[in-house]
C-alpha positions in Angstrom: 108.0 105.6 101.3 108.4 102.9 98.7 106.6 99.6 99.0 108.6 96.7 97.6 107.0 93.5 98.6 107.6 89.8 98.1 104.1 89.0 97.2 104.5 85.2 97.2 105.4 85.4 100.9 102.2 87.2 101.9 99.4 85.3 103.6 95.8 86.5 103.1 95.7 88.4 106.4 98.7 90.5 105.2 97.1 91.6 102.0 97.4 95.3 101.4 94.6 97.1 99.7 94.3 100.5 98.1 93.5 102.2 94.8 96.4 102.4 92.3 97.2 103.6 88.9 99.7 101.4 87.0 102.5 102.6 84.7 101.7 100.2 81.8 104.4 99.7 79.1 102.7 96.7 77.5 105.7 94.5 78.2 105.7 91.2 80.0 107.2 92.5 83.2 104.6 95.3 83.3 101.8 92.8 82.9 103.2 90.5 85.6 103.6 93.4 88.1 100.0 94.5 87.4 98.7 91.0 87.8 100.5 90.5 91.1 99.3 93.9 92.5 95.7 93.1 91.7 96.1 89.6 93.0 97.0 90.9 96.5 94.2 93.4 96.6 95.2 96.6 94.9 92.4 98.1 92.9 93.4 99.7 89.6 91.7 103.0 88.7 93.6 103.2 85.4 96.6 102.2 83.3 98.9 105.0 82.5 100.7 104.8 79.2 103.0 107.3 77.6 102.7 107.9 73.8 105.7 109.2 71.9 104.5 112.3 69.9 107.2 111.7 67.3 106.0 108.2 66.3 102.4 108.1 67.8 103.2 104.8 69.5 104.0 103.9 73.1 107.4 104.8 74.5 109.8 101.8 75.0 107.7 99.1 73.3 106.4 101.0 70.3 102.8 99.7 70.7 100.0 101.2 68.7 97.2 103.1 70.4 94.5 100.7 69.1 96.4 97.7 70.6 96.9 99.5 73.9 93.2 100.4 74.0 92.2 96.8 73.2 94.4 95.5 76.0 92.9 98.0 78.5 89.4 97.1 77.4 90.1 93.4 77.7 91.3 94.0 81.3 88.4 96.2 82.1 90.7 99.0 83.3 90.5 102.5 81.8 93.5 103.7 79.8 95.0 107.1 80.6 97.3 108.1 77.7 100.0 110.7 78.2 101.5 112.4 75.1 105.0 113.7 75.2 108.3 114.2 73.4 111.6 113.3 75.0 112.0 116.7 76.7 108.5 116.7 78.3 108.3 113.0 79.2 108.6 113.2 83.0 106.6 116.4 83.3 103.7 115.0 81.3 103.9 111.7 83.1 103.6 113.5 86.5 100.5 115.4 85.1 99.1 112.0 84.1 99.7 110.6 87.6 98.0 113.6 89.1 95.0 112.8 86.9 95.1 109.3 88.2 95.3 110.6 91.8 92.1 112.7 91.1 90.5 109.4 90.1 91.3 108.0 93.5 94.7 106.5 93.1 96.9 106.5 96.2 99.6 104.3 94.7 101.4 103.9 91.4 102.6 100.5 90.3 105.7 99.9 88.1 107.1 96.8 86.5 110.8 97.6 86.8 113.0 94.7 88.0 116.4 96.4 88.2 118.4 99.5 87.3 118.9 102.0 90.1 118.1 104.8 87.7 114.7 103.2 86.8 113.8 102.8 90.5 114.8 106.4 91.3 112.7 107.7 88.3 109.7 105.6 89.5 110.0 106.8 93.1 110.6 110.5 92.2 107.8 110.6 89.6 105.2 108.9 91.8 106.2 111.0 94.8 106.1 114.2 92.8 102.5 113.4 91.9 101.6 112.6 95.5 101.5 108.8 95.0 103.3 105.9 96.8 105.3 103.8 94.3 104.9 100.1 94.2 107.6 97.9 92.7 106.5 94.3 93.1 109.2 92.8 90.9 112.1 94.8 92.2 115.3 92.6 92.3 113.5 89.5 91.3 115.4 87.0 89.1 114.6 87.6 85.4 114.1 83.9 84.7 111.7 83.6 87.6 109.7 86.5 86.2 109.4 84.8 82.9 108.4 81.5 84.6 105.8 83.4 86.8 104.4 85.2 83.7 104.0 81.9 81.8 102.7 80.0 84.9 99.9 82.7 85.3 98.8 81.8 81.8 100.2 84.7 79.8 102.1 84.5 76.5 104.1 87.1 74.8 103.9 88.2 71.1 106.8 90.1 69.6 105.2 93.3 68.1 108.2 95.4 67.2 111.9 94.8 66.4 114.4 97.7 66.6 
């Protein structure tokens, strides 16, 4: 089962609640998805972030561990770091999600908007760890995501260029 919701269409009596972990990349879409899941009543037990063993920075956005830790601390949400190389990424991520499940998570949130292979990976990985995947931004217009991000009071800082 995958929950993909249009959160702006929910009224308070429809608010879902449950404990979740969140696959946190440090990107704007990730932050927006986390915000929206919390806003409708999901309670985060931890942020799950993968660290690339080869460069000692986060996968995909290349964020340093001290910055990731500062963000988690500012949000008041524990940070669960998963260390992996390319070969062990999914296996180690599943182990991390299993740790989050042991902390009480029933769901795992993701910030993916599109890409069928991304959705399949999210669903397969969460399900393998015994969690229900949540994709609140799935198929949302990219420009709308940026507007929502800014309207919620966030700003983005470019930290790495590849």
